[in-house]
C-alpha positions as CSV (number, residue, x, y, z in Angstrom):
1,X,93.6,107.1,76.8
2,X,92.6,104.6,79.3
3,X,91.0,101.1,79.5
4,X,87.9,100.4,81.5
5,X,87.3,97.0,83.0
6,X,83.6,96.3,83.0
7,X,81.3,93.4,84.2
8,X,80.1,91.9,80.8
9,X,76.8,91.0,82.4
10,X,75.8,94.3,83.9
11,X,78.1,96.7,82.1
12,X,79.1,98.1,85.3
13,X,82.6,99.7,85.4
14,X,84.9,97.9,87.7
15,X,88.3,99.7,87.3
16,X,90.0,102.2,85.1
17,X,93.6,101.5,83.8
18,X,95.8,104.0,82.2
19,X,97.5,103.3,79.0
20,X,101.2,103.3,79.1
21,X,103.6,104.7,76.5
22,X,105.5,102.5,74.2
23,X,108.6,103.7,76.1
24,X,107.1,102.5,79.5
25,X,106.0,99.2,78.1
26,X,109.6,98.6,76.6
27,X,111.1,99.6,80.1
28,X,108.8,97.2,81.9
29,X,109.7,94.3,79.5
30,X,113.4,95.0,80.0
31,X,112.9,94.9,83.8
32,X,111.1,91.7,83.6
33,X,113.6,90.0,81.4
34,X,116.4,91.2,83.8
35,X,114.4,89.7,86.7
36,X,113.7,86.4,84.9
37,X,117.5,86.0,84.4
38,X,118.1,86.5,88.2
39,X,115.0,84.1,88.9
40,X,116.2,81.2,86.9
41,X,119.5,81.3,88.6
42,X,117.9,80.7,91.9
43,X,117.8,77.1,93.3
44,X,114.6,75.1,93.8
45,X,114.3,75.7,97.3
46,X,114.6,79.5,97.0
47,X,112.0,79.6,94.3
48,X,109.5,77.4,96.4
49,X,109.9,79.4,99.3
50,X,108.9,82.7,97.2
51,X,106.1,80.9,95.5
52,X,104.7,79.6,98.8
53,X,104.7,83.2,100.1
54,X,102.8,84.3,97.0
55,X,100.3,81.4,97.6
56,X,99.9,82.5,101.2
57,X,99.3,86.2,100.0
58,X,96.7,85.0,97.5
59,X,94.9,82.9,100.0
60,X,94.7,85.8,102.4
61,X,93.0,87.8,99.6
62,X,90.8,84.9,98.3
63,X,87.5,86.6,98.8
64,X,88.4,89.9,97.3
65,X,90.0,88.1,94.3
66,X,87.1,85.9,93.8
67,X,84.8,89.0,93.7
68,X,87.0,90.7,91.1
69,X,87.1,87.5,89.0
70,X,83.5,87.1,89.2
71,X,82.7,90.7,88.3
72,X,85.1,90.6,85.5
73,X,83.6,87.5,84.1
74,X,80.0,88.5,84.8
75,X,79.5,85.3,86.9
76,X,78.2,84.6,90.3
77,X,80.7,85.0,93.2
78,X,80.7,81.3,93.8
79,X,82.2,80.8,90.4
80,X,85.1,83.0,91.3
81,X,86.0,80.8,94.2
């Protein structure tokens, strides 16, 4: 089984997402928990550097992300920005 993301206004399919098995979900949760333990041991400066890198990546993809958000919410593109 898979999940289809659709524009709620036009009902146009946006993307298809496969369903993961319970085993795959459990493994992902365990990896996330392990990474969280490592993350919380990092100092403020290191975490800030990583988050600033993420912010730069999001900024560089702002138009594409805004389109996806607008499509998924069935709103005009300007509302995604």
